[in-house]
C-alpha positions as CSV (number, residue, x, y, z in Angstrom):
1,X,69.7,-130.5,46.5
2,X,69.3,-134.2,47.1
3,X,72.0,-135.6,49.3
4,X,73.5,-138.8,47.9
5,X,76.6,-141.0,48.3
6,X,77.8,-144.0,46.4
7,X,78.7,-146.2,49.4
8,X,76.5,-149.1,50.0
9,X,76.3,-152.2,52.1
10,X,73.4,-153.7,50.2
11,X,71.4,-153.8,53.5
12,X,69.6,-150.5,53.0
13,X,65.9,-150.4,51.9
14,X,65.7,-150.1,48.1
15,X,64.4,-147.4,45.7
16,X,63.8,-149.0,42.3
17,X,64.4,-146.6,39.5
18,X,63.7,-147.7,35.9
19,X,64.4,-146.2,32.5
20,X,63.8,-147.3,28.9
21,X,66.0,-148.3,26.1
22,X,66.0,-145.9,23.0
23,X,63.0,-146.0,20.7
24,X,61.5,-144.2,17.8
25,X,64.7,-143.8,15.9
26,X,66.7,-142.3,18.8
27,X,70.1,-143.7,19.7
28,X,69.9,-142.7,23.4
29,X,67.1,-142.5,26.0
30,X,67.7,-139.9,28.7
31,X,65.4,-141.8,31.1
32,X,67.9,-144.8,31.2
33,X,71.0,-142.6,31.2
34,X,69.7,-140.7,34.2
35,X,68.6,-143.8,36.0
36,X,71.8,-145.7,35.6
37,X,73.7,-142.6,36.8
38,X,72.0,-143.1,40.1
39,X,72.5,-146.8,40.3
40,X,73.8,-147.8,43.8
41,X,73.5,-144.2,45.1
42,X,72.4,-143.9,48.7
43,X,69.6,-141.3,49.0
44,X,68.1,-140.6,52.4
45,X,69.3,-143.9,53.6
46,X,67.9,-145.9,50.7
47,X,69.9,-147.7,48.0
48,X,68.9,-146.9,44.4
49,X,68.7,-149.9,42.1
50,X,68.5,-149.0,38.4
51,X,66.9,-151.3,35.8
52,X,66.6,-150.8,32.1
53,X,63.2,-151.7,30.6
54,X,62.7,-152.7,26.9
55,X,60.4,-150.4,25.0
56,X,58.1,-153.3,24.2
57,X,54.5,-153.8,25.3
58,X,54.1,-156.7,27.7
59,X,57.8,-157.4,27.9
60,X,58.5,-154.1,29.7
61,X,55.9,-155.0,32.4
62,X,57.4,-158.5,32.8
63,X,60.9,-157.1,33.4
64,X,59.5,-154.6,35.8
65,X,57.7,-157.4,37.7
66,X,60.8,-159.4,38.0
67,X,62.7,-156.4,39.4
68,X,59.9,-155.8,41.9
69,X,60.0,-159.4,43.1
70,X,63.8,-159.5,43.4
71,X,64.4,-156.1,45.1
72,X,61.2,-155.5,47.1
73,X,61.6,-151.8,46.9
74,X,59.9,-149.4,49.3
75,X,59.6,-146.9,46.5
76,X,59.5,-147.4,42.7
77,X,59.9,-144.6,40.2
78,X,59.6,-145.6,36.6
79,X,60.8,-143.0,34.1
80,X,60.5,-142.5,30.4
81,X,61.3,-140.0,27.6
82,X,58.7,-137.5,26.6
83,X,60.2,-135.5,23.7
84,X,58.8,-132.0,23.5
85,X,58.3,-131.5,27.2
86,X,60.5,-128.8,28.8
87,X,61.1,-130.4,32.2
88,X,60.5,-133.4,34.5
89,X,56.9,-134.4,34.7
90,X,55.6,-136.7,37.5
91,X,52.4,-138.4,36.2
92,X,49.2,-138.2,38.2
93,X,47.4,-141.2,36.6
94,X,47.9,-144.3,34.4
95,X,45.0,-145.4,32.2
96,X,44.0,-148.9,31.1
97,X,44.6,-148.7,27.4
98,X,47.4,-149.4,24.9
99,X,47.0,-147.2,21.8
100,X,50.3,-146.9,20.0
101,X,51.0,-144.1,17.5
102,X,54.2,-145.9,16.4
103,X,55.3,-149.5,16.7
104,X,57.3,-150.5,19.8
105,X,60.8,-151.9,19.5
106,X,59.4,-155.4,18.7
107,X,57.2,-154.0,15.9
108,X,53.9,-154.3,17.8
109,X,51.4,-151.5,17.5
110,X,48.3,-152.3,19.7
111,X,45.3,-150.1,19.1
112,X,42.5,-149.4,21.6
113,X,43.5,-152.5,23.6
114,X,43.1,-152.7,27.4
115,X,46.2,-153.4,29.4
116,X,44.2,-155.5,31.9
117,X,40.9,-156.8,30.7
118,X,39.4,-156.9,34.1
119,X,41.4,-154.1,35.6
120,X,40.1,-150.6,36.6
121,X,40.0,-147.8,34.1
122,X,42.9,-146.1,35.8
123,X,45.2,-145.9,38.8
124,X,46.4,-142.8,40.5
125,X,50.1,-143.0,41.4
126,X,51.1,-142.9,45.0
127,X,54.1,-140.6,44.9
128,X,53.9,-137.2,46.6
129,X,53.9,-135.6,43.1
130,X,53.2,-132.0,44.0
131,X,55.9,-132.0,46.7
132,X,58.3,-133.5,44.2
133,X,57.6,-130.8,41.6
134,X,58.1,-128.1,44.3
135,X,61.4,-129.5,45.4
136,X,62.7,-129.9,41.9
137,X,61.7,-126.4,41.0
138,X,63.4,-125.1,44.2
139,X,66.7,-126.2,42.7
140,X,66.1,-124.3,39.4
141,X,65.2,-127.4,37.4
142,X,61.9,-127.2,35.4
143,X,59.2,-129.5,36.5
144,X,55.4,-129.7,36.3
145,X,52.7,-132.1,37.2
146,X,51.3,-134.1,34.3
147,X,47.8,-135.5,34.0
148,X,48.5,-137.9,31.1
149,X,51.2,-140.4,30.6
150,X,50.1,-141.0,27.0
151,X,49.0,-144.4,25.7
152,X,52.4,-145.9,24.6
153,X,54.8,-148.1,26.6
154,X,55.3,-145.5,29.3
155,X,51.7,-145.6,30.3
156,X,51.7,-149.4,29.9
157,X,54.5,-149.6,32.5
158,X,52.9,-147.0,34.8
159,X,49.6,-149.0,34.8
160,X,51.4,-152.3,35.4
161,X,53.4,-150.8,38.3
162,X,50.4,-149.4,40.0
163,X,48.4,-152.7,39.6
164,X,51.3,-154.6,41.1
165,X,51.5,-152.2,44.0
166,X,47.8,-152.3,44.6
167,X,48.0,-156.1,44.9
168,X,51.2,-156.2,47.0
169,X,51.2,-157.9,50.4
170,X,54.5,-156.2,51.3
171,X,54.2,-154.1,54.5
172,X,54.4,-151.3,54.9
173,X,52.7,-151.0,51.5
174,X,55.3,-149.8,48.9
175,X,54.6,-146.6,46.9
176,X,55.4,-145.7,43.3
177,X,54.7,-143.8,40.2
178,X,56.0,-142.6,36.9
179,X,58.1,-139.5,35.9
180,X,58.6,-138.4,32.3
181,X,61.9,-136.6,31.4
182,X,62.6,-134.4,28.4
183,X,65.1,-134.8,25.6
184,X,68.8,-134.0,26.3
185,X,70.5,-131.4,24.1
186,X,72.4,-133.9,21.9
187,X,69.1,-135.3,20.8
188,X,67.8,-132.0,19.5
189,X,71.0,-130.5,18.0
190,X,69.2,-130.3,14.6
191,X,65.9,-129.3,16.2
192,X,66.8,-126.2,18.2
193,X,63.2,-125.3,18.7
194,X,62.5,-128.5,20.6
195,X,62.9,-128.2,24.4
196,X,65.7,-130.2,26.1
197,X,67.4,-130.4,29.5
198,X,71.0,-131.3,30.3
199,X,71.4,-134.9,31.6
200,X,73.0,-133.6,34.8
201,X,69.8,-131.6,35.6
202,X,67.7,-134.7,34.9
203,X,69.8,-136.8,37.2
204,X,69.6,-134.2,39.9
205,X,65.9,-133.9,39.5
206,X,65.4,-137.7,39.8
207,X,67.6,-137.7,42.9
208,X,65.4,-135.1,44.4
209,X,62.3,-137.1,43.5
210,X,63.7,-140.1,45.2
211,X,64.5,-138.2,48.4
212,X,61.1,-136.5,48.6
213,X,59.4,-139.8,47.8
214,X,60.9,-141.6,50.8
215,X,60.7,-138.6,53.2
216,X,57.2,-137.3,52.4
217,X,54.2,-139.2,53.6
218,X,51.6,-136.6,52.8
219,X,51.7,-134.6,49.5
220,X,51.9,-130.9,49.4
221,X,48.8,-128.8,48.9
222,X,49.4,-126.7,45.9
223,X,47.6,-125.4,42.8
224,X,49.1,-127.3,39.9
225,X,45.9,-128.1,38.1
226,X,45.2,-127.4,34.4
227,X,42.3,-126.8,32.1
228,X,44.0,-128.6,29.2
């Protein structure tokens, strides 16, 4: 279980933790609810700063960039809702494309559009994802490594984060990545066949991810690959 306190002197190194506002007709987004529950927590000697991102292409990356410049975190974990997934899912890769199945919260619906016209096709995240999955599972919380962050605003933010970190002159070089979280039970009360996870479990899972991210320099060697 991740060890955390709420005392802070604002002198500790920062973990930036982001979540999204609700989208797609939902009235709550568990990614933001979990992130803000950890705001100002001290985890492994690091202070968590939580920032809410708009579910809007372009604007979300801009808000993230402002937070990165302001707080200069040593680790950044962006989170988003992935309805239908049963547990927490650290993402392995972010790809250079916006291809929205639904409009974002500003009504934009980009199709087959590159996020960065001269950017690489993809970025691998730099979190110790397999170690994070193992540590979360060890506490009885479902988690699995994911090989796709989709092509909606979550992937847009994941790509923007990794591009920012790749260009960062901060030393030591900060690390970061993206973790998807499932619905919480109140979101699926009328859809009992849809997987969900209590908010407390999501909060604990993200706290564990933060702790592992700052304490683990080399990822675990484990078989978490998939054929599909």
